[in-house]
C-alpha positions as CSV (number, residue, x, y, z in Angstrom):
1,M,12.0,-8.4,15.0
2,D,12.8,-6.1,17.8
3,T,10.5,-3.6,18.4
4,S,13.1,-0.8,18.7
5,I,14.0,-1.7,15.3
6,V,10.4,-1.5,13.7
7,E,10.2,1.8,15.5
8,F,13.6,3.1,14.2
9,L,12.5,2.0,10.4
10,A,8.9,3.0,10.7
11,A,9.4,6.7,9.7
12,P,11.7,5.8,6.8
13,F,9.1,3.2,5.4
14,V,6.4,5.8,5.7
15,A,8.2,8.2,3.9
16,S,8.9,5.5,1.2
17,L,5.6,5.1,0.7
18,I,5.1,9.0,0.2
19,L,7.4,9.1,-2.3
20,T,5.7,6.2,-4.1
21,G,2.6,7.8,-4.0
22,I,3.6,11.2,-5.6
23,H,6.4,10.0,-7.7
24,A,4.3,6.9,-9.6
25,Y,1.8,9.1,-10.8
26,L,4.3,12.0,-11.9
27,G,6.3,9.2,-13.4
28,V,3.5,8.5,-15.7
29,H,3.4,11.8,-17.3
30,V,7.3,12.0,-17.5
31,V,7.4,8.7,-19.3
32,E,4.3,9.8,-21.6
33,R,6.3,12.8,-22.5
34,G,9.4,11.0,-23.3
35,V,11.5,13.3,-20.8
36,I,12.7,10.5,-18.8
37,F,16.0,12.5,-17.3
38,V,13.8,15.6,-16.6
39,D,14.0,14.3,-12.8
40,L,17.8,14.3,-12.9
41,S,18.2,17.4,-14.4
42,L,15.9,19.3,-12.1
43,A,17.5,17.4,-9.2
44,Q,21.0,18.7,-10.1
45,I,19.9,22.3,-10.9
46,A,18.3,22.0,-7.3
47,A,21.5,20.8,-6.0
48,L,23.4,23.9,-7.8
49,G,20.9,26.3,-6.1
50,A,21.9,24.6,-2.8
51,T,25.5,24.7,-3.4
52,I,25.4,28.3,-4.1
53,A,23.1,29.2,-1.0
54,L,26.2,27.5,1.0
55,L,28.4,30.0,-0.3
56,L,26.1,33.4,1.0
57,P,26.2,34.6,4.5
58,V,22.3,34.3,4.8
59,S,22.5,30.5,4.7
60,G,24.8,30.2,7.7
61,G,26.7,27.2,5.9
62,D,23.4,25.0,6.8
63,P,22.5,22.9,3.8
64,H,19.3,22.1,5.7
65,S,18.3,26.1,6.7
66,P,15.1,27.4,5.3
67,V,17.0,29.9,3.0
68,T,18.9,27.0,1.3
69,Y,15.9,25.3,0.6
70,W,14.2,28.5,-1.2
71,I,17.2,29.2,-3.0
72,S,17.3,25.8,-4.2
73,L,13.9,26.0,-4.8
74,A,14.3,29.0,-6.9
75,F,16.8,27.5,-9.2
76,T,14.4,24.7,-9.5
77,F,11.8,27.1,-10.9
78,L,14.1,28.5,-13.6
79,G,14.5,25.0,-14.6
80,A,11.0,24.7,-14.9
81,F,10.6,27.6,-17.0
82,V,13.4,26.8,-19.3
83,F,11.9,23.3,-19.9
84,S,8.3,24.6,-20.8
85,T,9.4,26.9,-23.2
86,I,11.4,24.1,-25.4
87,R,8.8,21.9,-26.1
88,S,7.6,22.4,-29.6
89,R,6.5,20.2,-32.6
90,R,8.6,22.3,-34.8
91,A,11.7,22.5,-32.6
92,R,15.0,21.6,-34.6
93,I,16.5,20.4,-31.2
94,P,14.7,17.6,-29.1
95,Q,13.5,18.6,-25.8
96,E,15.6,15.6,-24.0
97,A,19.0,17.1,-25.6
98,I,18.0,20.4,-23.6
99,I,17.4,18.2,-20.5
100,G,20.5,16.7,-20.7
101,I,22.7,19.6,-21.5
102,C,21.0,21.4,-18.3
103,Y,22.1,18.4,-16.2
104,A,26.0,18.6,-17.5
105,V,25.9,22.2,-17.1
106,A,24.4,22.3,-13.6
107,S,26.5,19.4,-12.4
108,A,29.8,20.8,-13.6
109,A,28.6,24.1,-11.9
110,A,27.7,22.5,-8.8
111,I,31.4,21.0,-8.6
112,V,33.0,24.5,-9.4
113,A,30.7,26.0,-6.5
114,M,31.3,23.2,-4.1
115,S,35.0,23.5,-4.5
116,K,34.6,27.0,-2.7
117,A,32.6,25.5,0.0
118,T,35.1,22.8,0.9
119,S,34.2,23.5,4.8
120,E,30.7,22.3,4.0
121,S,31.3,19.7,1.3
122,E,30.8,16.9,3.7
123,H,27.1,18.3,4.7
124,L,26.3,19.2,1.1
125,K,27.5,15.5,0.4
126,D,24.8,14.1,2.8
127,M,22.2,16.4,1.4
128,L,22.5,15.1,-2.1
129,V,23.0,11.8,-1.6
130,G,20.4,11.4,1.0
131,N,19.7,9.2,3.8
132,I,16.2,8.2,4.2
133,L,17.2,6.2,7.4
134,A,17.6,9.6,9.1
135,V,14.2,10.7,8.3
136,S,12.5,12.1,11.1
137,W,8.6,12.1,11.9
138,P,8.0,16.0,11.7
139,E,10.1,15.6,8.2
140,V,7.8,13.1,7.4
141,G,4.6,15.3,8.2
142,R,5.9,18.1,6.2
143,T,6.5,16.0,3.1
144,A,3.2,14.6,3.3
145,L,1.4,17.8,3.5
146,L,3.3,19.2,0.8
147,Y,2.7,16.3,-1.3
148,G,-0.8,16.4,-0.6
149,I,-1.1,19.8,-1.6
150,I,0.4,19.3,-5.3
151,G,-1.5,15.9,-5.6
152,T,-4.6,17.9,-4.8
153,F,-3.5,20.5,-7.3
154,H,-3.0,17.8,-10.0
155,Y,-6.3,16.1,-9.3
156,I,-8.2,19.3,-9.7
157,F,-6.7,20.0,-13.0
158,R,-5.9,16.4,-14.2
159,R,-7.5,16.7,-17.4
160,K,-5.3,19.5,-18.5
161,F,-2.1,17.8,-17.1
162,L,-3.1,14.5,-18.9
163,A,-4.1,16.1,-22.2
164,I,-0.8,18.0,-22.5
165,S,1.0,14.6,-21.6
166,M,-1.2,12.4,-23.7
167,N,-2.2,14.3,-26.8
168,P,-0.4,17.8,-26.8
169,R,-1.5,18.4,-30.3
170,K,-5.4,17.9,-29.3
171,A,-4.8,19.8,-26.2
172,E,-3.4,22.7,-28.3
173,A,-6.3,22.3,-30.8
174,S,-9.0,22.6,-27.9
175,G,-7.5,26.2,-26.7
176,I,-5.1,24.8,-23.7
177,S,-2.0,26.6,-23.3
178,I,0.7,23.9,-23.7
179,K,3.5,26.3,-22.4
180,L,1.6,27.7,-19.4
181,W,0.5,24.4,-18.1
182,D,4.0,22.8,-18.9
183,F,5.3,25.2,-16.6
184,F,2.7,24.5,-14.0
185,F,3.6,20.8,-14.4
186,Y,7.4,21.5,-14.1
187,A,7.2,24.1,-11.3
188,S,4.9,21.7,-9.4
189,F,7.3,18.7,-10.2
190,G,10.1,21.0,-9.0
191,F,8.5,21.2,-5.5
192,V,8.6,17.3,-5.3
193,V,12.0,16.9,-6.7
194,T,13.7,19.6,-4.1
195,S,12.0,17.9,-1.2
196,S,12.5,14.4,-2.3
197,V,16.4,14.4,-3.1
198,S,17.2,15.6,0.3
199,I,15.3,13.1,2.0
200,A,16.2,10.0,-0.4
201,G,19.0,11.2,-2.7
202,V,19.0,11.8,-6.5
203,L,19.1,7.7,-7.5
204,L,16.3,6.5,-5.2
205,V,14.0,9.4,-6.3
206,F,14.8,8.5,-10.1
207,C,13.8,5.0,-9.6
208,Y,10.7,6.0,-7.6
209,L,9.8,8.1,-10.6
210,I,10.6,5.7,-13.4
211,V,10.9,2.3,-12.5
212,P,7.0,1.8,-11.2
213,S,5.6,3.4,-14.6
214,V,7.8,1.6,-16.9
215,A,7.1,-1.6,-14.9
216,A,3.3,-0.4,-15.2
217,M,3.4,-0.1,-19.0
218,L,4.5,-3.7,-19.5
219,Y,0.9,-4.8,-18.2
220,A,-1.4,-1.9,-18.7
221,D,-2.7,0.9,-21.3
222,T,-5.2,3.0,-19.1
223,I,-3.8,5.4,-16.4
224,G,-5.9,3.8,-13.7
225,K,-4.3,0.5,-14.1
226,R,-0.8,2.1,-14.4
227,L,-1.2,3.9,-11.4
228,A,-2.4,0.6,-9.4
229,I,0.4,-1.2,-10.4
230,G,2.9,1.5,-9.7
231,W,1.8,2.2,-6.5
232,T,1.7,-1.9,-5.5
233,M,5.2,-2.3,-6.9
234,G,6.5,0.8,-5.1
235,T,5.3,-0.3,-1.9
236,V,6.2,-3.8,-2.2
237,V,9.9,-3.1,-3.3
238,S,10.2,-0.4,-0.8
239,A,9.2,-2.9,2.2
240,A,11.4,-5.5,0.6
241,G,14.5,-2.8,0.3
242,V,14.2,-1.9,3.8
243,F,14.0,-5.5,5.1
244,L,17.0,-6.6,2.9
245,S,19.1,-3.7,4.1
246,L,18.4,-4.3,7.7
247,K,19.0,-8.1,7.5
248,L,22.2,-7.7,5.3
249,D,23.5,-4.7,7.0
250,L,23.4,-2.8,3.4
251,P,23.0,1.0,2.9
252,T,19.1,1.3,2.7
253,G,18.5,3.5,-0.4
254,A,21.2,1.6,-2.4
255,T,19.4,-1.5,-1.7
256,I,16.0,-0.2,-2.5
257,V,17.2,1.2,-5.8
258,C,18.7,-2.6,-6.5
259,T,15.7,-4.0,-5.4
260,F,13.7,-2.1,-8.0
261,G,16.1,-2.8,-10.6
262,L,15.4,-6.5,-9.8
263,A,12.0,-6.3,-9.5
264,L,11.7,-4.8,-13.1
265,I,13.6,-7.4,-14.5
266,L,11.5,-10.3,-12.9
267,M,8.3,-8.4,-14.0
268,A,9.6,-7.9,-17.8
269,A,10.6,-11.9,-17.6
270,I,7.1,-13.0,-16.3
271,R,5.3,-11.0,-18.8
272,P,5.4,-13.3,-21.8
273,L,4.3,-16.0,-19.5
274,I,1.5,-14.5,-18.4
275,Q,0.3,-13.0,-21.9
276,R,1.2,-16.2,-23.9
277,G,-1.8,-18.1,-22.9
278,P,-4.4,-15.4,-24.1
279,D,-1.9,-14.6,-27.3
280,K,-2.1,-18.3,-28.3
281,N,-6.0,-18.6,-27.5
282,V,-6.5,-15.6,-30.0
283,H,-3.9,-17.0,-32.6
284,Q,-5.6,-20.6,-32.4
285,T,-9.2,-18.8,-33.0
286,D,-7.7,-16.7,-35.9
287,H,-6.2,-19.8,-37.6
288,A,-9.5,-21.6,-36.9
289,G,-11.4,-18.9,-38.6
290,R,-9.2,-18.9,-41.6
291,E,-9.4,-22.7,-42.1
292,H,-13.2,-22.1,-41.9
293,G,-13.3,-19.4,-44.2
294,T,-10.8,-21.4,-46.8
295,T,-12.9,-24.4,-46.7
296,G,-16.3,-22.8,-46.7
């Protein structure tokens, strides 16, 4: 492979590894909570904030300006606050329904706002769809620093975050404020989403969040094993997706998304073959035990 091509793909590949690291971890929480589409909803709320920012003179019509980012982040924090207040065992309306409604309303509002910013619609489209091949090394460095801080925050308070995700009733009984730590979770999640979507686009970010976690659940029950499988899958799929997009001259983001889908199907198909041997042995042992008990 040409050296110039390797240099061109190095930054996008490193960016994909950074996305894998943080999203595979957050995906474990999202899947356990059963709020699968919270990523899409928060991403769309962030997009709405960015769209509105473009209509304001302070942004200068630049979708990548610091003002646009902070306004987008403020909208994401608002969404985080809403999501942290609707979680309740006695709620009549499922949390996922509220998340879906927020996604639909934010999408419609972004389209309405975008109609008033026609001169910047192409720039906004680039920002929302994302182009991971266009990521620069300074952007990779800033993203790595931000995600490192968020990762450290989650590591320090990992017991609380895991408790409210895995067993919220027990966590509440032990004195943990569910609403407060839910807000911290969704707020930190909002930081990740706001930064990731501008780099990779909504679909790719969603795949990095959900697919590795779902695939890991097929093979493991513990958090450590799920993370190991998720990080490994994300790394391999990222490399394969970038390679295929280069060889077949395809859009990189969409190619990685399709590769994630194929990898998940393959892992689901292989799972019965891997587990058939142990299951068969257990079945034979149980059967022999029953025969022994009957004859005895």
